[in-house]
ROMAR-377388 format. One record per atom (N, C-alpha, C): residue in one letter; x, y, z; atom name. Coordinates in steps of 0.05 Angstrom, whole numbers, plus 5000, padded with zeros to 4 digits. Atoms other than C-alpha are relative to their C-alpha. Layout:
+------+------+------+------+------+
| code |   c1 |   c2 |   c3 | site |
+------+------+------+------+------+
|    A |    X |    Y |    Z |   CA |
...
+------+------+------+------+------+
REM end
This chain:
+------+------+------+------+------+
| code |   c1 |   c2 |   c3 | site |
+------+------+------+------+------+
|    M | 5024 | 5015 | 4993 |    N |
|    M | 4560 | 3761 | 8648 |   CA |
|    M | 4980 | 5004 | 4978 |    C |
|    L | 5021 | 4998 | 5020 |    N |
|    L | 4508 | 3745 | 8595 |   CA |
|    L | 4973 | 5004 | 5013 |    C |
|    R | 5027 | 4996 | 4989 |    N |
|    R | 4439 | 3771 | 8607 |   CA |
|    R | 4981 | 4982 | 4985 |    C |
|    P | 5019 | 5018 | 5013 |    N |
|    P | 4382 | 3723 | 8594 |   CA |
|    P | 4981 | 5015 | 4981 |    C |
|    G | 5018 | 4988 | 5019 |    N |
|    G | 4338 | 3737 | 8534 |   CA |
|    G | 4972 | 4999 | 5010 |    C |
|    P | 5028 | 5000 | 4991 |    N |
|    P | 4263 | 3745 | 8536 |   CA |
|    P | 4988 | 4973 | 5004 |    C |
|    N | 5011 | 5027 | 4997 |    N |
|    N | 4251 | 3670 | 8529 |   CA |
|    N | 5017 | 4983 | 5018 |    C |
|    A | 4982 | 5016 | 4983 |    N |
|    A | 4303 | 3649 | 8580 |   CA |
|    A | 4984 | 4983 | 5020 |    C |
|    L | 5016 | 5015 | 4980 |    N |
|    L | 4250 | 3628 | 8631 |   CA |
|    L | 4987 | 4976 | 4987 |    C |
|    A | 5014 | 5022 | 5014 |    N |
|    A | 4213 | 3585 | 8580 |   CA |
|    A | 5020 | 4978 | 4993 |    C |
|    T | 4980 | 5020 | 5007 |    N |
|    T | 4277 | 3550 | 8556 |   CA |
|    T | 5012 | 4987 | 5025 |    C |
|    A | 4988 | 5011 | 4976 |    N |
|    A | 4304 | 3542 | 8627 |   CA |
|    A | 4982 | 4979 | 5012 |    C |
|    N | 5019 | 5018 | 4987 |    N |
|    N | 4241 | 3506 | 8649 |   CA |
|    N | 4992 | 4977 | 4982 |    C |
|    T | 5009 | 5021 | 5018 |    N |
|    T | 4231 | 3462 | 8587 |   CA |
|    T | 5022 | 4982 | 4990 |    C |
|    E | 4978 | 5015 | 5010 |    N |
|    E | 4300 | 3434 | 8575 |   CA |
|    E | 5003 | 4973 | 5015 |    C |
|    G | 4995 | 5027 | 4990 |    N |
|    G | 4303 | 3359 | 8587 |   CA |
|    G | 4986 | 4993 | 5026 |    C |
|    P | 5013 | 5010 | 4976 |    N |
|    P | 4280 | 3317 | 8645 |   CA |
|    P | 5014 | 5007 | 5026 |    C |
|    G | 4984 | 4994 | 4976 |    N |
|    G | 4333 | 3342 | 8693 |   CA |
|    G | 4987 | 5021 | 5018 |    C |
|    P | 5012 | 4981 | 4981 |    N |
|    P | 4321 | 3389 | 8752 |   CA |
|    P | 4998 | 5028 | 4987 |    C |
|    R | 5004 | 4974 | 5012 |    N |
|    R | 4295 | 3457 | 8734 |   CA |
|    R | 5015 | 5020 | 5017 |    C |
|    T | 4984 | 4979 | 4986 |    N |
|    T | 4339 | 3516 | 8752 |   CA |
|    T | 4989 | 5027 | 4991 |    C |
|    A | 5009 | 4973 | 5007 |    N |
|    A | 4321 | 3589 | 8754 |   CA |
|    A | 5020 | 5012 | 4981 |    C |
|    P | 4982 | 4987 | 5019 |    N |
|    P | 4349 | 3631 | 8698 |   CA |
|    P | 5019 | 5019 | 5014 |    C |
|    E | 4982 | 4981 | 4988 |    N |
|    E | 4409 | 3674 | 8712 |   CA |
|    E | 4988 | 5028 | 4998 |    C |
|    R | 5012 | 4974 | 4999 |    N |
|    R | 4386 | 3742 | 8733 |   CA |
|    R | 5020 | 5022 | 4994 |    C |
|    G | 4983 | 4977 | 5005 |    N |
|    G | 4413 | 3808 | 8710 |   CA |
|    G | 5002 | 5017 | 5025 |    C |
|    P | 4996 | 4983 | 4977 |    N |
|    P | 4430 | 3865 | 8756 |   CA |
|    P | 4972 | 5007 | 5013 |    C |
|    D | 5024 | 4994 | 4985 |    N |
|    D | 4376 | 3876 | 8809 |   CA |
|    D | 4999 | 5031 | 5005 |    C |
|    R | 5002 | 4971 | 4997 |    N |
|    R | 4350 | 3948 | 8815 |   CA |
|    R | 5008 | 5008 | 5028 |    C |
|    W | 4993 | 4993 | 4973 |    N |
|    W | 4360 | 3946 | 8891 |   CA |
|    W | 5030 | 4997 | 5004 |    C |
|    N | 4971 | 5005 | 4997 |    N |
|    N | 4431 | 3918 | 8886 |   CA |
|    N | 5016 | 5021 | 4985 |    C |
|    S | 4984 | 4981 | 5016 |    N |
|    S | 4453 | 3968 | 8833 |   CA |
|    S | 5002 | 5027 | 5015 |    C |
|    G | 4999 | 4976 | 4984 |    N |
|    G | 4438 | 4025 | 8882 |   CA |
|    G | 5008 | 4995 | 5029 |    C |
|    A | 4994 | 5008 | 4973 |    N |
|    A | 4461 | 3988 | 8944 |   CA |
|    A | 5021 | 5017 | 5013 |    C |
|    W | 4979 | 4983 | 4989 |    N |
|    W | 4522 | 4033 | 8953 |   CA |
|    W | 4987 | 5025 | 5015 |    C |
|    L | 5013 | 4977 | 4987 |    N |
|    L | 4473 | 4090 | 8971 |   CA |
|    L | 4991 | 4994 | 5028 |    C |
|    F | 5012 | 5007 | 4974 |    N |
|    F | 4446 | 4052 | 9031 |   CA |
|    F | 5020 | 4986 | 5018 |    C |
|    R | 4980 | 5011 | 4982 |    N |
|    R | 4512 | 4028 | 9060 |   CA |
|    R | 5004 | 5018 | 5024 |    C |
|    D | 4996 | 4984 | 4976 |    N |
|    D | 4529 | 4051 | 9131 |   CA |
|    D | 5019 | 5024 | 4995 |    C |
|    Q | 4980 | 4979 | 5004 |    N |
|    Q | 4590 | 4091 | 9107 |   CA |
|    Q | 4987 | 5023 | 4983 |    C |
|    T | 5013 | 4979 | 5017 |    N |
|    T | 4549 | 4128 | 9053 |   CA |
|    T | 4980 | 5016 | 5016 |    C |
|    L | 5020 | 4987 | 4984 |    N |
|    L | 4492 | 4143 | 9101 |   CA |
|    L | 5013 | 5018 | 5021 |    C |
|    C | 4986 | 4983 | 4980 |    N |
|    C | 4541 | 4169 | 9154 |   CA |
|    C | 5011 | 5025 | 4986 |    C |
|    G | 4990 | 4977 | 5015 |    N |
|    G | 4574 | 4213 | 9102 |   CA |
|    G | 4978 | 5019 | 4992 |    C |
|    L | 5022 | 4983 | 5007 |    N |
|    L | 4507 | 4239 | 9079 |   CA |
|    L | 4990 | 5016 | 5024 |    C |
|    E | 5008 | 4986 | 4975 |    N |
|    E | 4487 | 4255 | 9151 |   CA |
|    E | 5019 | 5022 | 5007 |    C |
|    I | 4980 | 4979 | 4994 |    N |
|    I | 4552 | 4293 | 9162 |   CA |
|    I | 4998 | 5023 | 4980 |    C |
|    L | 5002 | 4980 | 5021 |    N |
|    L | 4546 | 4329 | 9095 |   CA |
|    L | 4975 | 5018 | 5004 |    C |
|    L | 5025 | 4985 | 4997 |    N |
|    L | 4474 | 4351 | 9109 |   CA |
|    L | 4998 | 5015 | 5026 |    C |
|    D | 5004 | 4987 | 4974 |    N |
|    D | 4480 | 4369 | 9183 |   CA |
|    D | 5025 | 5010 | 5013 |    C |
|    E | 4977 | 4993 | 4984 |    N |
|    E | 4552 | 4377 | 9206 |   CA |
|    E | 5026 | 5005 | 4984 |    C |
|    A | 4976 | 4999 | 5017 |    N |
|    A | 4600 | 4388 | 9148 |   CA |
|    A | 5018 | 5024 | 5006 |    C |
|    F | 4984 | 4976 | 4997 |    N |
|    F | 4623 | 4458 | 9165 |   CA |
|    F | 4997 | 5011 | 5029 |    C |
|    Q | 5001 | 4988 | 4974 |    N |
|    Q | 4641 | 4493 | 9230 |   CA |
|    Q | 4999 | 5030 | 4996 |    C |
|    I | 5001 | 4971 | 5001 |    N |
|    I | 4622 | 4566 | 9239 |   CA |
|    I | 5024 | 5010 | 5015 |    C |
|    P | 4974 | 4991 | 4988 |    N |
|    P | 4689 | 4601 | 9253 |   CA |
|    P | 4995 | 5014 | 5027 |    C |
|    G | 5001 | 4987 | 4973 |    N |
|    G | 4700 | 4620 | 9326 |   CA |
|    G | 4979 | 4988 | 5018 |    C |
|    T | 5021 | 5012 | 4984 |    N |
|    T | 4643 | 4575 | 9351 |   CA |
|    T | 5004 | 4969 | 4998 |    C |
|    S | 5000 | 5029 | 5002 |    N |
|    S | 4631 | 4501 | 9363 |   CA |
|    S | 4975 | 4991 | 4984 |    C |
|    I | 5024 | 5006 | 5015 |    N |
|    I | 4568 | 4504 | 9320 |   CA |
|    I | 5007 | 4989 | 4972 |    C |
|    R | 4996 | 5012 | 5026 |    N |
|    R | 4568 | 4458 | 9261 |   CA |
|    R | 4975 | 5002 | 4983 |    C |
|    V | 5022 | 4997 | 5019 |    N |
|    V | 4524 | 4468 | 9200 |   CA |
|    V | 5006 | 4984 | 4975 |    C |
|    G | 4996 | 5016 | 5025 |    N |
|    G | 4513 | 4425 | 9138 |   CA |
|    G | 4985 | 5013 | 4977 |    C |
|    L | 5014 | 4990 | 5024 |    N |
|    L | 4484 | 4434 | 9069 |   CA |
|    L | 4970 | 5005 | 5005 |    C |
|    D | 5028 | 4996 | 4993 |    N |
|    D | 4414 | 4427 | 9099 |   CA |
|    D | 4995 | 5029 | 5009 |    C |
|    G | 5003 | 4972 | 4989 |    N |
|    G | 4422 | 4493 | 9137 |   CA |
|    G | 5007 | 5021 | 4979 |    C |
|    I | 4991 | 4980 | 5020 |    N |
|    I | 4458 | 4528 | 9079 |   CA |
|    I | 4979 | 5001 | 4977 |    C |
|    I | 5020 | 5000 | 5022 |    N |
|    I | 4409 | 4506 | 9024 |   CA |
|    I | 4974 | 5011 | 5010 |    C |
|    G | 5025 | 4990 | 4989 |    N |
|    G | 4352 | 4523 | 9070 |   CA |
|    G | 4998 | 5031 | 5000 |    C |
|    L | 5000 | 4971 | 5002 |    N |
|    L | 4372 | 4597 | 9065 |   CA |
|    L | 4987 | 5010 | 4974 |    C |
|    V | 5014 | 4992 | 5024 |    N |
|    V | 4344 | 4598 | 8994 |   CA |
|    V | 4970 | 4998 | 5005 |    C |
|    P | 5028 | 5000 | 4993 |    N |
|    P | 4272 | 4619 | 9003 |   CA |
|    P | 4983 | 4980 | 4984 |    C |
|    G | 5019 | 5019 | 5013 |    N |
|    G | 4220 | 4564 | 8988 |   CA |
|    G | 5013 | 4976 | 4989 |    C |
|    L | 4989 | 5022 | 5014 |    N |
|    L | 4259 | 4520 | 8941 |   CA |
|    L | 5022 | 4986 | 5017 |    C |
|    G | 4978 | 5012 | 4985 |    N |
|    G | 4318 | 4509 | 8989 |   CA |
|    G | 4991 | 4979 | 5020 |    C |
|    D | 5011 | 5019 | 4981 |    N |
|    D | 4276 | 4474 | 9042 |   CA |
|    D | 4990 | 4975 | 4986 |    C |
|    V | 5010 | 5023 | 5015 |    N |
|    V | 4244 | 4429 | 8990 |   CA |
|    V | 5024 | 4983 | 4991 |    C |
|    I | 4977 | 5015 | 5009 |    N |
|    I | 4312 | 4409 | 8961 |   CA |
|    I | 5013 | 4986 | 5024 |    C |
|    A | 4988 | 5012 | 4976 |    N |
|    A | 4341 | 4397 | 9031 |   CA |
|    A | 4983 | 4977 | 5010 |    C |
|    G | 5018 | 5021 | 4991 |    N |
|    G | 4279 | 4356 | 9049 |   CA |
|    G | 5002 | 4975 | 4982 |    C |
|    L | 4997 | 5023 | 5018 |    N |
|    L | 4287 | 4313 | 8987 |   CA |
|    L | 5026 | 4985 | 5005 |    C |
|    L | 4975 | 5014 | 4994 |    N |
|    L | 4360 | 4299 | 9003 |   CA |
|    L | 4998 | 4985 | 5027 |    C |
|    S | 5002 | 5012 | 4973 |    N |
|    S | 4340 | 4282 | 9075 |   CA |
|    S | 4983 | 4975 | 4999 |    C |
|    V | 5017 | 5024 | 5002 |    N |
|    V | 4291 | 4228 | 9051 |   CA |
|    V | 5017 | 4975 | 4997 |    C |
|    V | 4984 | 5023 | 5005 |    N |
|    V | 4349 | 4182 | 9035 |   CA |
|    V | 5004 | 4982 | 5025 |    C |
|    I | 4995 | 5016 | 4976 |    N |
|    I | 4362 | 4160 | 9107 |   CA |
|    I | 4975 | 4985 | 5008 |    C |
|    P | 5024 | 5016 | 4995 |    N |
|    P | 4289 | 4141 | 9122 |   CA |
|    P | 4994 | 4979 | 4979 |    C |
|    L | 5004 | 5020 | 5022 |    N |
|    L | 4285 | 4106 | 9054 |   CA |
|    L | 5019 | 4977 | 5005 |    C |
|    A | 4981 | 5021 | 4994 |    N |
|    A | 4348 | 4067 | 9072 |   CA |
|    A | 4990 | 4983 | 5024 |    C |
|    G | 5011 | 5014 | 4978 |    N |
|    G | 4315 | 4049 | 9138 |   CA |
|    G | 4977 | 4981 | 4992 |    C |
|    W | 5022 | 5016 | 5009 |    N |
|    W | 4253 | 4024 | 9103 |   CA |
|    W | 5010 | 4975 | 4984 |    C |
|    I | 4989 | 5022 | 5016 |    N |
|    I | 4294 | 3982 | 9054 |   CA |
|    I | 5014 | 4980 | 5017 |    C |
|    R | 4985 | 5018 | 4983 |    N |
|    R | 4336 | 3953 | 9110 |   CA |
|    R | 4982 | 4988 | 5022 |    C |
|    G | 5018 | 5013 | 4982 |    N |
|    G | 4274 | 3933 | 9150 |   CA |
|    G | 4996 | 5012 | 5027 |    C |
|    V | 5005 | 4986 | 4975 |    N |
|    V | 4269 | 3985 | 9204 |   CA |
|    V | 4970 | 4999 | 5006 |    C |
|    P | 5028 | 5001 | 4993 |    N |
|    P | 4203 | 3978 | 9242 |   CA |
|    P | 4985 | 5026 | 4995 |    C |
|    Y | 5016 | 4976 | 5006 |    N |
|    Y | 4146 | 4025 | 9228 |   CA |
|    Y | 5000 | 5021 | 5021 |    C |
|    V | 4999 | 4980 | 4979 |    N |
|    V | 4150 | 4059 | 9295 |   CA |
|    V | 5025 | 5018 | 4997 |    C |
|    T | 4976 | 4984 | 5004 |    N |
|    T | 4221 | 4080 | 9280 |   CA |
|    T | 4998 | 5016 | 4974 |    C |
|    L | 5005 | 4985 | 5024 |    N |
|    L | 4202 | 4100 | 9209 |   CA |
|    L | 4982 | 5024 | 5005 |    C |
|    A | 5018 | 4977 | 4993 |    N |
|    A | 4146 | 4143 | 9238 |   CA |
|    A | 5016 | 5022 | 5014 |    C |
|    R | 4983 | 4980 | 4987 |    N |
|    R | 4197 | 4177 | 9283 |   CA |
|    R | 5018 | 5014 | 4980 |    C |
|    M | 4983 | 4987 | 5020 |    N |
|    M | 4243 | 4189 | 9224 |   CA |
|    M | 4983 | 5019 | 4983 |    C |
|    A | 5018 | 4982 | 5016 |    N |
|    A | 4185 | 4218 | 9183 |   CA |
|    A | 4993 | 5025 | 5016 |    C |
|    A | 5006 | 4976 | 4984 |    N |
|    A | 4166 | 4263 | 9241 |   CA |
|    A | 5023 | 5018 | 5003 |    C |
|    N | 4976 | 4983 | 4998 |    N |
|    N | 4237 | 4287 | 9250 |   CA |
|    N | 5004 | 5016 | 4974 |    C |
|    L | 4997 | 4988 | 5026 |    N |
|    L | 4241 | 4302 | 9176 |   CA |
|    L | 4978 | 5021 | 4995 |    C |
|    G | 5023 | 4982 | 5004 |    N |
|    G | 4171 | 4334 | 9173 |   CA |
|    G | 5003 | 5025 | 5017 |    C |
|    I | 4996 | 4977 | 4983 |    N |
|    I | 4186 | 4379 | 9233 |   CA |
|    I | 5022 | 5018 | 4989 |    C |
|    G | 4978 | 4984 | 5011 |    N |
|    G | 4252 | 4401 | 9202 |   CA |
|    G | 4992 | 5015 | 4975 |    C |
|    V | 5008 | 4987 | 5025 |    N |
|    V | 4220 | 4417 | 9135 |   CA |
|    V | 4979 | 5021 | 5005 |    C |
|    L | 5021 | 4980 | 4995 |    N |
|    L | 4158 | 4452 | 9162 |   CA |
|    L | 5009 | 5024 | 5015 |    C |
|    V | 4990 | 4977 | 4984 |    N |
|    V | 4192 | 4494 | 9215 |   CA |
|    V | 5022 | 5014 | 4984 |    C |
|    G | 4979 | 4988 | 5016 |    N |
|    G | 4251 | 4505 | 9168 |   CA |
|    G | 4990 | 5018 | 4978 |    C |
|    A | 5011 | 4982 | 5021 |    N |
|    A | 4204 | 4539 | 9118 |   CA |
|    A | 4995 | 5028 | 5010 |    C |
|    I | 5003 | 4973 | 4989 |    N |
|    I | 4197 | 4598 | 9166 |   CA |
|    I | 5026 | 5015 | 4995 |    C |
|    P | 4975 | 4985 | 5007 |    N |
|    P | 4247 | 4651 | 9141 |   CA |
|    P | 5016 | 5006 | 5025 |    C |
|    I | 4979 | 4994 | 4980 |    N |
|    I | 4310 | 4661 | 9184 |   CA |
|    I | 4997 | 4982 | 5025 |    C |
|    L | 5003 | 5016 | 4976 |    N |
|    L | 4282 | 4629 | 9248 |   CA |
|    L | 4999 | 4970 | 4993 |    C |
|    G | 5001 | 5028 | 5009 |    N |
|    G | 4268 | 4564 | 9210 |   CA |
|    G | 5028 | 4989 | 4993 |    C |
|    D | 4972 | 5008 | 5007 |    N |
|    D | 4340 | 4562 | 9185 |   CA |
|    D | 5016 | 4996 | 5025 |    C |
|    V | 4986 | 5004 | 4974 |    N |
|    V | 4366 | 4571 | 9256 |   CA |
|    V | 4990 | 4974 | 5013 |    C |
|    F | 5011 | 5025 | 4989 |    N |
|    F | 4319 | 4515 | 9278 |   CA |
|    F | 5012 | 4976 | 4986 |    C |
|    D | 4987 | 5022 | 5015 |    N |
|    D | 4346 | 4470 | 9222 |   CA |
|    D | 5028 | 4993 | 5010 |    C |
|    I | 4972 | 5004 | 4991 |    N |
|    I | 4417 | 4480 | 9246 |   CA |
|    I | 5000 | 4987 | 5028 |    C |
|    V | 5001 | 5012 | 4973 |    N |
|    V | 4397 | 4462 | 9318 |   CA |
|    V | 4987 | 4973 | 5000 |    C |
|    W | 5016 | 5024 | 5000 |    N |
|    W | 4347 | 4407 | 9302 |   CA |
|    W | 5015 | 4976 | 4989 |    C |
|    K | 4984 | 5020 | 5013 |    N |
|    K | 4392 | 4366 | 9256 |   CA |
|    K | 4984 | 4974 | 4996 |    C |
|    A | 5018 | 5023 | 5004 |    N |
|    A | 4338 | 4318 | 9231 |   CA |
|    A | 5016 | 4976 | 4988 |    C |
|    N | 4985 | 5022 | 5012 |    N |
|    N | 4388 | 4277 | 9190 |   CA |
|    N | 5017 | 4985 | 5021 |    C |
|    R | 4985 | 5013 | 4979 |    N |
|    R | 4432 | 4264 | 9251 |   CA |
|    R | 4982 | 4983 | 5017 |    C |
|    R | 5019 | 5015 | 4984 |    N |
|    R | 4371 | 4243 | 9291 |   CA |
|    R | 4992 | 4974 | 4986 |    C |
|    N | 5009 | 5024 | 5016 |    N |
|    N | 4348 | 4196 | 9235 |   CA |
|    N | 5022 | 4980 | 4997 |    C |
|    Y | 4977 | 5019 | 5002 |    N |
|    Y | 4417 | 4166 | 9226 |   CA |
|    Y | 5004 | 4985 | 5026 |    C |
|    R | 4997 | 5013 | 4974 |    N |
|    R | 4422 | 4152 | 9300 |   CA |
|    R | 4978 | 4980 | 5005 |    C |
|    L | 5022 | 5020 | 4997 |    N |
|    L | 4353 | 4119 | 9300 |   CA |
|    L | 5006 | 4975 | 4983 |    C |
|    L | 4993 | 5022 | 5018 |    N |
|    L | 4375 | 4076 | 9241 |   CA |
|    L | 5022 | 4983 | 5012 |    C |
|    C | 4978 | 5015 | 4988 |    N |
|    C | 4440 | 4056 | 9275 |   CA |
|    C | 4990 | 4985 | 5025 |    C |
|    R | 5010 | 5013 | 4976 |    N |
|    R | 4404 | 4040 | 9340 |   CA |
|    R | 4983 | 4976 | 4993 |    C |
|    H | 5016 | 5023 | 5008 |    N |
|    H | 4355 | 3995 | 9304 |   CA |
|    H | 5017 | 4978 | 4989 |    C |
|    L | 4983 | 5021 | 5012 |    N |
|    L | 4409 | 3959 | 9265 |   CA |
|    L | 5017 | 4987 | 5021 |    C |
|    G | 4984 | 5012 | 4978 |    N |
|    G | 4449 | 3949 | 9329 |   CA |
|    G | 4984 | 4983 | 5018 |    C |
|    E | 5018 | 5015 | 4982 |    N |
|    E | 4390 | 3924 | 9369 |   CA |
|    E | 4972 | 4997 | 4987 |    C |
|    P | 5025 | 5003 | 5014 |    N |
|    P | 4335 | 3900 | 9323 |   CA |
|    P | 4977 | 4992 | 5019 |    C |
|    R | 5024 | 5006 | 4985 |    N |
|    R | 4264 | 3894 | 9350 |   CA |
|    R | 5000 | 5011 | 5028 |    C |
|    R | 5001 | 4988 | 4973 |    N |
|    R | 4279 | 3937 | 9410 |   CA |
|    R | 4991 | 5028 | 4997 |    C |
|    H | 5010 | 4973 | 5000 |    N |
|    H | 4237 | 3999 | 9419 |   CA |
|    H | 5000 | 5009 | 5029 |    C |
|    T | 5000 | 4990 | 4973 |    N |
|    T | 4246 | 4042 | 9480 |   CA |
|    T | 4973 | 5013 | 5005 |    C |
|    W | 5025 | 4986 | 4993 |    N |
|    W | 4188 | 4075 | 9516 |   CA |
|    W | 4999 | 5027 | 4987 |    C |
|    R | 4999 | 4974 | 5013 |    N |
|    R | 4211 | 4140 | 9485 |   CA |
|    R | 4989 | 4999 | 4972 |    C |
|    D | 5011 | 5003 | 5027 |    N |
|    D | 4194 | 4113 | 9415 |   CA |
|    D | 4970 | 5001 | 5001 |    C |
|    W | 5029 | 5002 | 4998 |    N |
|    W | 4123 | 4097 | 9436 |   CA |
|    W | 4988 | 5027 | 5010 |    C |
|    V | 5010 | 4975 | 4990 |    N |
|    V | 4114 | 4162 | 9475 |   CA |
|    V | 5001 | 5021 | 4978 |    C |
|    F | 4997 | 4981 | 5022 |    N |
|    F | 4140 | 4202 | 9416 |   CA |
|    F | 4978 | 4995 | 4979 |    C |
|    L | 5021 | 5007 | 5019 |    N |
|    L | 4093 | 4165 | 9369 |   CA |
|    L | 4972 | 5008 | 5010 |    C |
|    G | 5026 | 4992 | 4989 |    N |
|    G | 4034 | 4176 | 9416 |   CA |
|    G | 4996 | 5030 | 5000 |    C |
|    L | 5002 | 4970 | 5001 |    N |
|    L | 4049 | 4251 | 9423 |   CA |
|    L | 4997 | 5010 | 4972 |    C |
|    L | 5003 | 4993 | 5028 |    N |
|    L | 4056 | 4255 | 9348 |   CA |
|    L | 4971 | 4996 | 4990 |    C |
|    I | 5028 | 5005 | 5008 |    N |
|    I | 3987 | 4224 | 9338 |   CA |
|    I | 4982 | 5021 | 5013 |    C |
|    V | 5016 | 4980 | 4987 |    N |
|    V | 3957 | 4271 | 9390 |   CA |
|    V | 5003 | 5027 | 4987 |    C |
|    A | 4995 | 4975 | 5013 |    N |
|    A | 3990 | 4331 | 9357 |   CA |
|    A | 4986 | 5002 | 4973 |    C |
|    L | 5013 | 5000 | 5026 |    N |
|    L | 3965 | 4311 | 9288 |   CA |
|    L | 4970 | 5001 | 5004 |    C |
|    A | 5029 | 4999 | 4995 |    N |
|    A | 3895 | 4300 | 9317 |   CA |
|    A | 4992 | 5029 | 5006 |    C |
|    L | 5006 | 4972 | 4994 |    N |
|    L | 3897 | 4371 | 9346 |   CA |
|    L | 5002 | 5017 | 4976 |    C |
|    V | 4997 | 4983 | 5024 |    N |
|    V | 3922 | 4400 | 9281 |   CA |
|    V | 4975 | 4998 | 4982 |    C |
|    F | 5025 | 5003 | 5016 |    N |
|    F | 3861 | 4371 | 9246 |   CA |
|    F | 4975 | 5008 | 5016 |    C |
|    A | 5024 | 4995 | 4984 |    N |
|    A | 3812 | 4380 | 9304 |   CA |
|    A | 4995 | 5030 | 5004 |    C |
|    I | 5003 | 4971 | 4994 |    N |
|    I | 3825 | 4454 | 9319 |   CA |
|    I | 4986 | 5015 | 4976 |    C |
|    P | 5014 | 4986 | 5022 |    N |
|    P | 3807 | 4480 | 9249 |   CA |
|    P | 4971 | 4990 | 4996 |    C |
|    L | 5027 | 5011 | 5002 |    N |
|    L | 3747 | 4433 | 9247 |   CA |
|    L | 4982 | 5012 | 5021 |    C |
|    A | 5016 | 4988 | 4978 |    N |
|    A | 3723 | 4459 | 9315 |   CA |
|    A | 4994 | 5030 | 4994 |    C |
|    L | 5004 | 4972 | 5007 |    N |
|    L | 3733 | 4531 | 9291 |   CA |
|    L | 4978 | 5003 | 4978 |    C |
|    V | 5020 | 4999 | 5021 |    N |
|    V | 3691 | 4518 | 9228 |   CA |
|    V | 4972 | 4995 | 5012 |    C |
|    V | 5026 | 5006 | 4988 |    N |
|    V | 3635 | 4486 | 9269 |   CA |
|    V | 4991 | 5024 | 5017 |    C |
|    W | 5007 | 4977 | 4983 |    N |
|    W | 3637 | 4545 | 9319 |   CA |
|    W | 4991 | 5023 | 4982 |    C |
|    M | 5008 | 4978 | 5018 |    N |
|    M | 3634 | 4595 | 9261 |   CA |
|    M | 4973 | 4995 | 4988 |    C |
|    I | 5027 | 5006 | 5011 |    N |
|    I | 3574 | 4560 | 9230 |   CA |
|    I | 4978 | 5004 | 5020 |    C |
|    V | 5020 | 4996 | 4979 |    N |
|    V | 3537 | 4559 | 9296 |   CA |
|    V | 4997 | 5030 | 5006 |    C |
|    W | 5001 | 4971 | 4994 |    N |
|    W | 3554 | 4632 | 9309 |   CA |
|    W | 4985 | 5015 | 4978 |    C |
|    L | 5015 | 4987 | 5023 |    N |
|    L | 3531 | 4653 | 9239 |   CA |
|    L | 4971 | 4993 | 5001 |    C |
|    G | 5028 | 5008 | 4998 |    N |
|    G | 3468 | 4613 | 9250 |   CA |
|    G | 4985 | 5016 | 5021 |    C |
|    R | 5013 | 4984 | 4979 |    N |
|    R | 3453 | 4651 | 9314 |   CA |
|    R | 4997 | 5029 | 4992 |    C |
|    V | 5000 | 4972 | 5008 |    N |
|    V | 3470 | 4718 | 9284 |   CA |
|    V | 4979 | 5004 | 4978 |    C |
|    L | 5018 | 4997 | 5023 |    N |
|    L | 3429 | 4707 | 9220 |   CA |
|    L | 4972 | 4990 | 5006 |    C |
|    A | 5027 | 5011 | 4994 |    N |
|    A | 3370 | 4670 | 9253 |   CA |
|    A | 4979 | 5021 | 5007 |    C |
|    P | 5021 | 4980 | 4994 |    N |
|    P | 3334 | 4731 | 9282 |   CA |
|    P | 4992 | 5016 | 4976 |    C |
|    T | 5006 | 4984 | 5024 |    N |
|    T | 3337 | 4767 | 9215 |   CA |
|    T | 4989 | 4983 | 4977 |    C |
|    A | 5009 | 5018 | 5021 |    N |
|    A | 3315 | 4706 | 9175 |   CA |
|    A | 4970 | 5004 | 4994 |    C |
|    G | 5029 | 4997 | 5003 |    N |
|    G | 3240 | 4719 | 9186 |   CA |
|    G | 4992 | 5028 | 4993 |    C |
|    V | 5006 | 4972 | 5006 |    N |
|    V | 3243 | 4794 | 9173 |   CA |
|    V | 5000 | 5005 | 4970 |    C |
|    R | 5002 | 4993 | 5029 |    N |
|    R | 3219 | 4818 | 9105 |   CA |
|    R | 5003 | 5030 | 4997 |    C |
|    Y | 4996 | 4971 | 5006 |    N |
|    Y | 3239 | 4884 | 9076 |   CA |
|    Y | 4983 | 5009 | 4977 |    C |
+------+------+------+------+------+
REM end
């Protein structure tokens, strides 16, 4: 396939009185990476990150997410970056924002709690954010435009939790300023 030159648009639109046709396009950046967002690839990624290996003698499955997470600090960041692929695929494939918010929350909870040494790694193995996100993606693709009450309740609870995360420190700062004002106020008029 020949790629159009820099003046292809100008020549395609100025040639003769006939109908104008769009110039032939080269490879599209989304199509060149489309294999990454196929169902089979995403399923394989979910299995690799969350369920690839079985702990001998148990029914517990662990993936690279749990193993990489054992590396202090950097492991959780790398695992989080790998886990972004499924929500990104959901965004590209048109998953609604409420579902994307759930995916982001699943991923955020996994990364934040996973950063706690040892306990966070155990949490990652149990939480399996990639499996949750892949199931959300499949559910949306199977039944587009259908949100269950659980989606909205989860999103509402997430908003309340985020509001508390920001409100509690703000309330503590205000309380501390008021307390300092009361403690320092009686001594403000005293001269030594």
